[in-house]
C-alpha positions, 0 to 999 in steps of 0.5 A, spaced: 835 632 272 829 629 268 831 625 262 827 625 256 825 620 251 823 622 244 819 616 241 816 614 235 823 615 231 822 613 223 827 618 220 835 620 221 833 627 220 828 627 226 833 622 230 839 627 229 835 633 231 833 630 237 840 628 239 842 635 238 836 638 242 839 634 248 834 628 248 837 622 252 834 616 249 830 615 242 824 610 241 823 605 235 817 602 235 817 595 232 809 594 234 803 595 230 803 603 230 802 609 225 810 610 228 812 603 226 819 602 223 822 596 220 828 593 223 832 594 217 831 602 217 832 602 225 838 599 224 841 604 218 839 610 223 842 608 229 848 606 225 849 614 223 848 616 230 853 618 235 855 615 242 852 616 249 845 616 247 840 610 249 836 606 244 830 603 246 826 598 242 818 598 243 814 591 243 807 589 244 806 581 246 812 579 241 815 572 241 822 572 245 826 570 239 823 576 235 825 581 240 832 578 241 833 578 234 831 585 233 835 588 239 841 584 236 840 587 229 839 594 231 844 594 237 838 596 242 840 598 249 833 598 252 827 594 251 820 597 252 814 592 253 807 595 252 803 589 252 801 583 256 808 581 258 809 577 264 814 579 270 817 572 268 817 574 260 821 581 262 825 578 267 828 573 261 831 579 258 834 583 264 840 578 263 842 582 257 838 589 257 835 594 261 827 593 261 822 598 261 814 595 262 809 600 260 802 600 264 796 603 262 793 607 268 785 608 269 785 609 276 788 607 283 787 600 282 791 600 276 797 601 281 797 594 284 800 590 278 806 594 278 809 591 285 809 584 281 814 587 276 822 587 277 824 592 272 829 598 270 823 603 269 815 603 270 812 607 264 806 610 266 801 611 260 793 613 260 789 606 259 786 605 253 782 598 251 784 599 244 791 602 243 798 600 246 801 607 247 800 613 243 793 615 245 795 622 246 791 623 252 793 624 260 791 621 266 791 623 273 798 625 275 797 624 282 797 616 281 804 617 278 806 621 284 803 615 288 807 610 284 813 613 286 813 611 293 813 603 292 815 602 284 822 604 281 824 609 276 817 612 274 817 614 266 811 619 265 808 618 258 801 620 255 798 626 252 805 630 254 806 637 250 809 644 251 803 646 254 803 641 260 810 638 261 813 643 266 806 642 270 807 634 269 814 634 271 813 639 278 807 634 280 810 627 279 818 629 279 819 623 274 825 619 273 824 621 265 818 623 261 816 620 254 813 624 248 811 622 241 805 625 238 806 631 243 812 633 238 809 631 231 807 634 225 804 628 223 805 621 225 812 619 225 814 626 223 817 630 228 815 638 229 823 640 230 821 646 233 816 643 238 821 637 240 826 643 241 822 647 246 819 640 249 826 638 251 828 645 253 822 646 258 824 639 261 831 640 262 830 647 264 826 645 270 
């Protein structure tokens, strides 16, 4: 079954609703973003949530010590790196946590870099010269399907929503899907109806 990560969680109401609807993971963005959350606030939310849900911390080009401090403070299970982090940087954290590396996909040449990383998940998002995720646009899903032949677990992201998620899952057959803006009423605030329908659409496939 394809797993679902709801990213950009900023409040307890949305977090609880995502879990009730069947989300497998919640993402907390600690990088510059309209969905950025302070570590203290993320820790407070996570303390109120039930077990058996994966908590993912999203970072962009952060110093190692800051990532380690936030992960420990918030009890983060998985680290997701959206910047220019090197394979060595990612490997450092695999000693203690699961690692997801995000890649901006522009064309087939974008897939070459994946083989240099030994991580637990390869998140494929649309390429943007200005933004690190949260662009809200799709890319050629055939490239994600191609990446499945050589990379590890593929996590599909970028412009996903209720209208296209079933097609995306059928075409790519990813390990998981990652959605943020596609189920929001405004940046950082989830549309509960859209989130419910999105998760149900994935789980029903």
